[in-house]
Residue frames as a rotation matrix with the C-alpha (Angstrom) as fourth column:
MET 1
0.522 0.320 0.791 -132.13
-0.827 -0.039 0.561 47.65
0.211 -0.947 0.244 -73.00
ASP 2
-0.687 -0.722 -0.077 -130.04
-0.636 0.650 -0.416 45.16
0.351 -0.237 -0.906 -71.03
GLU 3
0.080 0.819 -0.568 -132.25
-0.364 0.554 0.748 42.04
0.928 0.147 0.343 -70.77
ARG 4
-0.588 -0.342 -0.733 -130.80
0.490 0.569 -0.660 41.10
0.643 -0.747 -0.167 -67.35
TYR 5
-0.977 0.188 0.104 -132.94
-0.206 -0.689 -0.694 43.83
-0.059 -0.700 0.712 -65.81
ASP 6
-0.433 0.861 -0.267 -136.20
-0.371 0.100 0.923 42.36
0.821 0.499 0.276 -67.08
SER 7
-0.159 0.384 -0.909 -136.78
0.650 0.734 0.197 40.26
0.743 -0.560 -0.366 -63.96
TYR 8
-0.815 -0.199 -0.544 -136.42
0.563 -0.497 -0.661 43.30
-0.139 -0.845 0.517 -61.67
CYS 9
-0.827 0.562 -0.017 -139.42
-0.533 -0.773 0.345 44.91
0.181 0.294 0.938 -63.40
ALA 10
-0.421 0.679 -0.601 -141.70
0.063 0.683 0.727 41.93
0.905 0.269 -0.331 -62.67
VAL 11
-0.771 0.064 -0.634 -142.16
0.629 0.233 -0.742 42.60
0.100 -0.970 -0.220 -58.95
ASP 12
0.039 0.723 -0.689 -144.17
0.630 -0.553 -0.545 45.79
-0.775 -0.413 -0.478 -59.12
PRO 13
0.443 0.163 0.881 -145.20
0.871 -0.311 -0.381 48.21
0.213 0.936 -0.280 -61.88
LEU 14
0.915 -0.039 0.401 -143.82
-0.080 -0.993 0.086 51.16
0.395 -0.111 -0.912 -59.88
PHE 15
0.570 -0.715 0.406 -140.82
-0.697 -0.158 0.699 49.72
-0.435 -0.681 -0.588 -58.04
TYR 16
0.429 -0.590 -0.684 -137.67
-0.537 0.443 -0.718 48.02
0.727 0.675 -0.126 -59.26
ASP 17
0.127 -0.328 0.936 -136.69
-0.938 0.267 0.220 45.05
-0.322 -0.906 -0.274 -57.06
SER 18
-0.790 -0.456 -0.410 -135.61
-0.545 0.828 0.128 41.41
0.281 0.325 -0.903 -57.03
LEU 19
0.234 0.869 -0.436 -138.24
-0.471 0.494 0.731 38.68
0.850 0.035 0.525 -57.02
ALA 20
-0.130 -0.371 -0.920 -136.18
0.528 0.759 -0.381 36.92
0.839 -0.535 0.097 -54.34
SER 21
-0.946 -0.289 -0.145 -136.43
0.275 -0.486 -0.830 39.85
0.169 -0.825 0.539 -51.93
SER 22
-0.540 0.819 0.195 -140.16
-0.765 -0.574 0.291 40.25
0.350 0.008 0.937 -52.35
ASP 23
-0.675 0.419 0.607 -143.12
-0.163 0.718 -0.676 38.32
-0.719 -0.556 -0.417 -51.04
VAL 24
-0.409 0.490 -0.770 -144.61
-0.912 -0.237 0.334 38.16
-0.019 0.839 0.544 -54.54
ASP 25
-0.134 0.321 -0.937 -144.93
-0.394 0.851 0.348 34.39
0.909 0.416 0.013 -54.36
ALA 26
-0.743 -0.142 0.655 -145.64
-0.669 0.097 -0.737 34.15
0.041 -0.985 -0.167 -50.62
SER 27
0.119 0.842 0.527 -148.86
-0.631 0.474 -0.614 32.30
-0.767 -0.259 0.587 -51.45
GLY 28
-0.033 -0.252 -0.967 -147.12
-0.983 0.184 -0.014 30.24
0.182 0.950 -0.253 -54.13
TYR 29
0.139 0.054 -0.989 -146.28
-0.357 0.934 0.001 26.58
0.924 0.353 0.150 -54.49
ALA 30
-0.111 -0.090 -0.990 -146.86
0.599 0.788 -0.139 24.41
0.793 -0.609 -0.034 -51.39
ALA 31
-0.718 -0.174 0.674 -147.61
-0.289 -0.806 -0.517 27.50
0.633 -0.566 0.528 -49.27
ASP 32
0.127 0.865 0.486 -150.84
-0.935 -0.060 0.350 25.97
0.331 -0.499 0.801 -47.96
ARG 33
0.635 0.003 -0.772 -149.26
0.036 0.999 0.033 22.57
0.772 -0.049 0.634 -47.40
PRO 34
0.770 -0.360 0.527 -147.82
-0.630 -0.301 0.716 22.32
-0.099 -0.883 -0.459 -43.85
PRO 35
-0.267 -0.928 -0.260 -144.39
-0.906 0.334 -0.259 20.73
0.327 0.167 -0.930 -43.39
ALA 36
0.342 0.311 -0.887 -144.49
-0.113 0.950 0.290 16.96
0.933 0.002 0.360 -43.04
PRO 37
0.977 -0.004 0.214 -144.03
-0.213 0.094 0.973 15.63
-0.024 -0.996 0.091 -39.47
GLY 38
0.513 -0.852 0.104 -140.33
0.488 0.389 0.782 15.76
-0.707 -0.350 0.615 -38.62
TRP 39
-0.033 -0.474 0.880 -139.60
0.972 -0.219 -0.081 18.18
0.231 0.853 0.468 -41.46
GLU 40
0.102 0.042 -0.994 -138.75
0.387 -0.922 0.000 21.87
-0.916 -0.385 -0.110 -41.56
ARG 41
0.293 -0.036 0.956 -138.80
0.943 -0.156 -0.295 24.38
0.159 0.987 -0.011 -44.36
GLU 42
-0.020 -0.453 -0.891 -137.05
0.455 -0.798 0.395 27.65
-0.890 -0.397 0.222 -44.99
VAL 43
0.934 0.251 0.255 -137.34
0.348 -0.469 -0.812 30.43
-0.084 0.847 -0.525 -47.55
LYS 44
0.013 -0.947 -0.322 -134.01
0.295 -0.304 0.906 31.33
-0.955 -0.107 0.275 -49.13
ASP 45
-0.817 -0.287 -0.500 -133.92
-0.296 -0.537 0.790 33.68
-0.495 0.794 0.354 -52.11
ASP 46
-0.407 0.660 -0.632 -136.12
-0.857 -0.037 0.513 32.19
0.315 0.750 0.581 -54.87
TRP 47
-0.494 0.008 -0.869 -136.42
-0.114 0.991 0.074 28.84
0.862 0.135 -0.489 -53.10
LEU 48
0.447 0.521 0.727 -138.52
-0.883 0.128 0.452 27.09
0.142 -0.844 0.518 -50.49
ILE 49
-0.459 -0.763 -0.455 -136.21
-0.588 0.645 -0.488 24.47
0.666 0.043 -0.744 -48.95
HIS 50
0.682 0.691 0.240 -137.62
-0.682 0.483 0.549 21.29
0.264 -0.538 0.801 -47.36
GLY 51
-0.263 -0.787 -0.559 -135.62
-0.371 0.617 -0.694 18.88
0.890 0.025 -0.454 -45.22
PRO 52
0.445 0.349 -0.825 -135.83
0.540 0.630 0.557 16.50
0.714 -0.694 0.092 -42.29
VAL 53
0.854 -0.141 0.500 -135.21
-0.459 -0.655 0.600 18.15
0.243 -0.742 -0.625 -38.91
ALA 54
0.398 -0.818 0.415 -131.54
-0.577 0.129 0.807 17.74
-0.713 -0.561 -0.421 -37.96
GLY 55
0.842 -0.115 0.526 -130.82
0.442 0.706 -0.553 16.27
-0.308 0.699 0.646 -41.39
SER 56
0.176 -0.831 -0.528 -127.49
-0.356 -0.554 0.753 16.79
-0.918 0.055 -0.393 -43.09
LEU 57
0.996 0.062 0.059 -126.05
0.038 0.290 -0.956 16.62
-0.077 0.955 0.286 -46.57
PRO 58
0.141 -0.981 0.132 -122.56
0.898 0.183 0.401 16.08
-0.417 0.062 0.907 -47.91
SER 59
-0.104 -0.233 -0.967 -120.85
0.017 -0.972 0.232 19.25
-0.994 0.008 0.105 -49.16
GLN 60
-0.328 0.035 -0.944 -121.15
-0.911 -0.276 0.307 18.05
-0.250 0.960 0.123 -52.76
GLY 61
-0.592 0.150 0.792 -122.67
0.130 0.987 -0.090 15.27
-0.795 0.050 -0.604 -54.83
TRP 62
-0.853 0.373 0.366 -125.21
0.433 0.112 0.894 14.47
0.292 0.921 -0.257 -57.52
LYS 63
-0.628 0.726 -0.279 -128.33
-0.326 -0.571 -0.753 16.62
-0.706 -0.382 0.596 -57.73
ILE 64
-0.522 0.593 0.613 -131.58
0.846 0.452 0.282 15.79
-0.110 0.666 -0.738 -59.43
HIS 65
-0.816 0.321 -0.481 -133.29
-0.301 -0.946 -0.120 18.72
-0.493 0.047 0.869 -61.12
VAL 66
-0.334 0.799 0.499 -136.89
0.861 0.475 -0.183 18.61
-0.383 0.368 -0.847 -62.25
SER 67
-0.993 0.061 -0.104 -138.34
-0.100 -0.897 0.430 21.07
-0.067 0.437 0.897 -64.73
ALA 68
-0.274 0.957 0.095 -141.98
0.839 0.286 -0.462 22.03
-0.470 -0.047 -0.882 -65.19
ARG 69
-0.676 0.205 0.708 -144.20
0.372 -0.735 0.568 24.49
0.637 0.647 0.420 -66.98
LEU 70
-0.817 0.407 0.408 -146.72
-0.570 -0.679 -0.463 26.85
0.088 -0.611 0.787 -65.42
ASP 71
0.074 0.967 -0.244 -149.61
-0.885 0.176 0.430 24.52
0.459 0.184 0.869 -66.32
ASN 72
0.573 0.162 -0.804 -148.17
0.044 0.973 0.227 21.40
0.819 -0.165 0.550 -64.63
ALA 73
-0.370 -0.856 0.361 -145.88
-0.335 -0.240 -0.911 22.79
0.866 -0.459 -0.198 -61.90
GLU 74
-0.079 0.382 0.921 -148.23
-0.996 -0.059 -0.061 22.16
0.031 -0.922 0.385 -58.97
ARG 75
0.897 0.431 -0.095 -148.87
-0.436 0.900 -0.030 18.59
0.073 0.069 0.995 -60.07
VAL 76
0.361 -0.858 -0.366 -145.14
0.086 0.421 -0.903 17.91
0.929 0.294 0.226 -60.62
LEU 77
-0.436 -0.536 0.723 -144.27
-0.620 -0.404 -0.673 19.42
0.653 -0.741 -0.156 -57.23
ALA 78
0.364 0.653 0.664 -146.94
-0.929 0.305 0.210 17.38
-0.066 -0.693 0.717 -55.41
ARG 79
0.914 -0.042 -0.404 -145.57
-0.079 0.957 -0.278 14.16
0.398 0.286 0.872 -56.91
VAL 80
-0.027 -0.999 -0.044 -141.98
0.045 0.042 -0.998 15.02
0.999 -0.028 0.044 -55.98
MET 81
-0.316 -0.034 0.948 -142.97
-0.866 -0.398 -0.303 16.06
0.388 -0.917 0.096 -52.43
ASP 82
0.663 0.665 0.344 -145.03
-0.745 0.630 0.218 12.90
-0.072 -0.401 0.913 -51.94
TYR 83
0.721 -0.500 -0.480 -142.03
0.151 0.789 -0.595 10.86
0.676 0.357 0.644 -53.11
CYS 84
-0.171 -0.957 0.236 -139.25
-0.030 -0.234 -0.972 12.62
0.985 -0.173 0.012 -51.16
GLN 85
-0.008 0.156 0.988 -140.85
-0.876 -0.478 0.068 13.21
0.483 -0.864 0.141 -47.78
PRO 86
0.908 0.349 0.233 -141.53
-0.420 0.759 0.498 9.57
-0.003 -0.550 0.835 -46.75
ARG 87
0.689 -0.714 -0.125 -137.97
0.583 0.649 -0.489 8.71
0.430 0.264 0.863 -47.87
ARG 88
0.724 -0.346 -0.597 -136.49
0.348 -0.563 0.749 11.70
-0.596 -0.750 -0.287 -45.97
ILE 89
-0.155 -0.728 0.667 -134.80
0.986 -0.076 0.146 13.05
-0.056 0.681 0.730 -49.11
PRO 90
-0.120 0.076 -0.990 -134.22
0.325 -0.939 -0.111 16.84
-0.938 -0.335 0.088 -48.89
PHE 91
-0.226 0.082 0.971 -135.36
0.967 -0.099 0.233 19.05
0.115 0.992 -0.057 -51.77
LYS 92
-0.486 0.172 -0.857 -136.11
0.153 -0.949 -0.277 22.64
-0.860 -0.266 0.435 -52.70
HIS 93
-0.112 0.488 0.866 -138.41
0.993 0.082 0.083 24.28
-0.031 0.869 -0.494 -55.24
LEU 94
-0.839 -0.080 0.538 -139.09
0.213 -0.958 0.190 27.72
0.501 0.274 0.821 -56.63
ARG 95
-0.888 0.413 -0.202 -141.50
0.125 -0.208 -0.970 29.59
-0.443 -0.887 0.133 -54.40
GLY 96
0.029 0.992 -0.126 -144.17
0.132 -0.129 -0.983 30.43
-0.991 0.012 -0.134 -56.93
PRO 97
0.526 0.338 0.780 -145.42
0.735 0.282 -0.617 30.89
-0.429 0.898 -0.100 -60.48
ARG 98
0.973 -0.175 -0.150 -143.78
-0.223 -0.881 -0.418 34.27
-0.059 0.440 -0.896 -61.15
MET 99
0.154 -0.971 0.184 -140.37
-0.704 0.023 0.710 32.88
-0.693 -0.239 -0.680 -60.25
LEU 100
-0.057 -0.106 0.993 -140.97
0.414 0.902 0.120 29.86
-0.908 0.418 -0.007 -62.47
LEU 101
0.859 0.411 0.304 -142.08
0.453 -0.334 -0.827 32.12
-0.239 0.848 -0.473 -65.31
MET 102
0.734 -0.644 -0.215 -138.91
-0.658 -0.753 0.009 34.21
-0.168 0.135 -0.977 -65.00
ARG 103
-0.067 -0.787 0.613 -136.75
-0.437 0.576 0.691 31.07
-0.897 -0.222 -0.382 -64.73
ASN 104
-0.046 0.143 0.989 -138.28
0.667 0.741 -0.076 29.77
-0.744 0.656 -0.130 -67.97
SER 105
0.787 0.434 -0.439 -138.24
0.041 -0.746 -0.664 33.09
-0.615 0.505 -0.605 -69.83
LYS 106
0.865 -0.405 0.295 -136.18
0.340 0.040 -0.940 34.00
0.369 0.913 0.172 -72.86
TYR 107
0.312 -0.772 0.553 -133.69
-0.374 -0.635 -0.676 36.07
0.874 0.004 -0.487 -70.86
ALA 108
0.968 0.023 0.251 -133.26
-0.242 0.363 0.900 33.72
-0.070 -0.932 0.357 -67.90
ARG 109
0.044 -0.995 0.091 -129.69
-0.961 -0.018 0.274 32.95
-0.271 -0.100 -0.957 -66.86
ARG 110
0.224 0.018 -0.974 -128.67
-0.668 0.731 -0.140 29.83
0.710 0.682 0.176 -68.73
ALA 111
-0.767 -0.614 -0.186 -127.12
-0.283 0.584 -0.761 28.22
0.576 -0.531 -0.622 -65.61
ALA 112
-0.833 0.500 0.236 -130.45
-0.181 0.156 -0.971 28.29
-0.523 -0.851 -0.040 -63.77
SER 113
-0.418 0.710 -0.566 -132.87
-0.908 -0.302 0.291 28.16
0.036 0.635 0.771 -66.68
GLY 114
-0.074 0.553 -0.830 -135.59
-0.473 0.713 0.517 25.52
0.878 0.431 0.209 -66.46
LYS 115
-0.762 -0.285 -0.581 -134.83
0.298 0.643 -0.705 24.36
0.575 -0.711 -0.405 -62.91
PHE 116
0.121 0.889 0.442 -137.98
-0.423 -0.357 0.833 24.13
0.898 -0.288 0.333 -60.80
ILE 117
0.928 0.157 0.339 -137.12
-0.373 0.412 0.831 21.49
-0.009 -0.897 0.441 -58.18
THR 118
-0.090 -0.957 -0.275 -133.76
-0.662 0.264 -0.702 20.29
0.744 0.119 -0.657 -56.86
VAL 119
0.944 0.329 -0.009 -133.56
-0.240 0.706 0.666 16.95
0.226 -0.627 0.746 -55.03
TYR 120
0.111 -0.958 0.265 -130.49
-0.932 -0.193 -0.308 16.10
0.346 -0.212 -0.914 -52.92
PRO 121
0.837 0.102 -0.538 -129.77
-0.005 0.984 0.179 12.35
0.547 -0.147 0.824 -52.80
ARG 122
0.789 -0.502 0.355 -127.30
-0.511 -0.215 0.832 11.47
-0.342 -0.838 -0.426 -50.02
ASP 123
-0.243 -0.890 0.385 -125.22
-0.346 0.450 0.823 8.96
-0.906 0.067 -0.418 -52.00
ASP 124
-0.750 -0.155 -0.643 -124.86
-0.658 0.084 0.748 7.24
-0.062 0.984 -0.165 -55.37
ALA 125
-0.887 0.462 -0.015 -127.26
0.461 0.887 0.039 4.39
0.031 0.028 -0.999 -54.49
GLU 126
-0.161 0.858 -0.489 -129.99
0.527 -0.344 -0.777 6.86
-0.834 -0.383 -0.397 -53.48
LEU 127
-0.392 -0.053 -0.919 -129.31
-0.601 -0.741 0.299 8.89
-0.697 0.669 0.259 -56.63
GLU 128
-0.963 -0.052 -0.263 -129.78
-0.244 0.582 0.776 5.87
0.113 0.812 -0.573 -58.87
LEU 129
-0.625 0.772 -0.119 -133.02
0.774 0.592 -0.222 4.74
-0.101 -0.231 -0.968 -57.23
THR 130
-0.134 0.588 -0.798 -134.48
0.319 -0.737 -0.596 8.24
-0.938 -0.335 -0.089 -56.87
ALA 131
-0.595 -0.133 -0.793 -133.73
-0.618 -0.555 0.557 9.26
-0.514 0.821 0.248 -60.47
LYS 132
-0.966 0.221 -0.136 -135.26
0.085 0.765 0.639 6.01
0.245 0.605 -0.757 -61.76
GLU 133
-0.443 0.847 -0.295 -138.39
0.873 0.332 -0.357 6.27
-0.205 -0.415 -0.886 -59.64
LEU 134
-0.183 0.362 -0.914 -138.93
0.037 -0.926 -0.375 10.01
-0.982 -0.102 0.156 -60.21
ALA 135
-0.838 -0.150 -0.525 -138.53
-0.501 -0.172 0.848 9.50
-0.217 0.974 0.069 -63.96
ALA 136
-0.803 0.586 -0.107 -141.26
0.495 0.756 0.428 6.84
0.332 0.291 -0.897 -63.86
LEU 137
-0.268 0.701 -0.661 -143.46
0.795 -0.227 -0.563 8.95
-0.545 -0.676 -0.496 -61.58
LEU 138
-0.060 0.165 -0.984 -143.15
-0.178 -0.972 -0.152 12.00
-0.982 0.166 0.088 -63.86
ASP 139
-0.805 -0.206 0.557 -143.43
0.443 0.417 0.794 10.12
-0.395 0.885 -0.244 -67.16
GLY 140
-0.059 0.793 0.606 -145.59
0.970 -0.097 0.221 12.15
0.234 0.601 -0.764 -69.55
GLU 141
0.669 0.212 -0.712 -144.97
0.467 -0.866 0.181 15.48
-0.578 -0.454 -0.678 -67.78
THR 142
0.395 -0.518 0.759 -143.26
0.765 -0.272 -0.584 18.23
0.509 0.811 0.289 -69.74
GLY 143
0.750 -0.253 -0.611 -140.85
0.253 -0.744 0.619 20.99
-0.611 -0.619 -0.494 -68.88
PRO 144
0.815 -0.492 -0.306 -138.05
-0.560 -0.533 -0.634 22.97
0.149 0.688 -0.710 -70.47
TYR 145
0.625 -0.700 -0.344 -134.73
0.521 0.703 -0.484 21.31
0.581 0.124 0.804 -71.15
ILE 146
0.901 -0.410 -0.142 -132.13
-0.091 -0.497 0.863 22.08
-0.424 -0.765 -0.485 -68.48
LEU 147
0.822 -0.534 -0.198 -129.05
-0.311 -0.130 -0.941 23.03
0.477 0.835 -0.273 -70.47
SER 148
0.031 -0.893 0.450 -126.49
-0.947 -0.170 -0.272 22.46
0.319 -0.418 -0.851 -67.71
ASP 149
-0.080 0.058 0.995 -127.61
-0.720 0.687 -0.098 18.91
-0.689 -0.724 -0.013 -66.87
LEU 150
-0.951 -0.146 -0.274 -127.86
-0.285 0.758 0.587 15.39
0.122 0.636 -0.762 -68.27
ARG 151
-0.041 0.999 -0.008 -131.39
-0.969 -0.037 0.246 14.33
0.245 0.018 0.969 -69.08
TYR 152
-0.897 -0.132 0.422 -132.58
-0.284 0.904 -0.319 11.13
-0.340 -0.406 -0.848 -67.39
GLY 153
-0.365 0.783 0.504 -135.25
0.670 0.597 -0.441 9.35
-0.646 0.176 -0.743 -69.44
ASP 154
-0.504 0.266 0.822 -137.76
0.755 -0.327 0.569 11.18
0.420 0.907 -0.036 -71.62
GLY 155
0.543 0.827 -0.146 -139.40
0.773 -0.424 0.473 13.36
0.329 -0.370 -0.869 -68.99
PRO 156
0.676 -0.160 0.719 -138.44
-0.137 -0.986 -0.091 16.43
0.724 -0.037 -0.689 -66.95
VAL 157
0.924 -0.382 0.027 -135.74
0.080 0.261 0.962 14.74
-0.374 -0.886 0.272 -64.79
TYR 158
0.633 -0.766 0.110 -132.09
-0.140 -0.253 -0.957 15.85
0.761 0.591 -0.268 -65.07
LEU 159
0.790 -0.456 -0.411 -128.84
0.596 0.410 0.691 15.09
-0.147 -0.790 0.595 -63.23
ARG 160
0.503 -0.720 0.478 -125.77
-0.119 -0.605 -0.787 17.16
0.856 0.339 -0.391 -62.42
TYR 161
0.247 -0.531 -0.811 -122.84
0.934 0.354 0.053 16.86
0.259 -0.770 0.583 -60.05
GLY 162
-0.011 -0.269 0.963 -122.17
0.088 -0.960 -0.267 19.93
0.996 0.082 0.034 -57.94
GLY 163
-0.915 -0.403 -0.019 -121.87
0.097 -0.173 -0.980 21.55
0.392 -0.899 0.198 -54.55
PHE 164
0.086 0.934 -0.348 -124.68
0.796 0.146 0.588 21.41
0.600 -0.327 -0.730 -52.00
ALA 165
0.589 0.020 -0.808 -123.11
0.670 -0.572 0.473 23.94
-0.453 -0.820 -0.351 -49.64
ALA 166
0.920 -0.300 0.252 -121.59
-0.089 -0.787 -0.610 27.28
0.381 0.539 -0.751 -50.61
ARG 167
0.503 -0.837 -0.216 -117.79
0.752 0.301 0.586 27.20
-0.425 -0.457 0.781 -50.44
TYR 168
0.965 -0.198 0.172 -115.43
-0.097 -0.878 -0.468 30.12
0.244 0.435 -0.867 -50.78
CYS 169
0.244 -0.946 -0.215 -111.71
0.948 0.280 -0.154 30.67
0.206 -0.166 0.964 -50.81
LEU 170
0.980 0.070 0.189 -110.39
0.018 -0.964 0.266 33.65
0.200 -0.257 -0.945 -48.89
ARG 171
0.445 -0.887 0.118 -106.68
-0.884 -0.457 -0.098 34.50
0.141 -0.061 -0.988 -49.27
GLY 172
-0.355 -0.687 -0.634 -105.68
-0.658 0.666 -0.352 30.92
0.664 0.292 -0.688 -49.86
ARG 173
-0.946 0.107 0.306 -107.78
-0.188 0.586 -0.788 29.44
-0.264 -0.803 -0.534 -47.04
ARG 174
-0.599 0.790 -0.131 -111.00
0.276 0.357 0.892 27.55
0.752 0.498 -0.432 -47.65
VAL 175
-0.869 0.457 0.192 -113.99
-0.402 -0.424 -0.812 29.04
-0.289 -0.782 0.552 -45.89
THR 176
-0.711 0.703 -0.029 -117.32
0.568 0.597 0.566 27.17
0.415 0.386 -0.824 -45.80
GLY 177
-0.892 0.431 -0.134 -120.64
-0.240 -0.703 -0.669 28.84
-0.382 -0.565 0.731 -45.25
């Protein structure tokens, strides 16, 4: 059996589908927590995205990833949300436990494996402060190692430089979307 198909069997015992296209985790992480005043949220694929209304991000920069396990994910998410929202720092997290389980499973894609929360600092100064403070806030929490990132401290905080917005090249012309 091709192990890439394993996640498509997790949605339903009778139907073969993507977790991202289902409402399997509709009542998942932070579902009962209303958006903070002045914030909006949006479901996109596996993620629940949180950001200030009319906020913007650069097209690329440093990201902070936070990992978690099933037994501490809600606690880790609550701490990150309580940190980011008053500071107006955008973030996203996996929608629910089944998605986290698949992301942490043996056959998860290595590029995404372990990632539970992504925080989007706006510049290098905010990155430095946010990484430092989140590492202290999450000290003692555990999560899988994120293979694609640099670990910050001893806890579940990781850093990586990358794109925030999807960018494509079409016949020699850059197209953003």
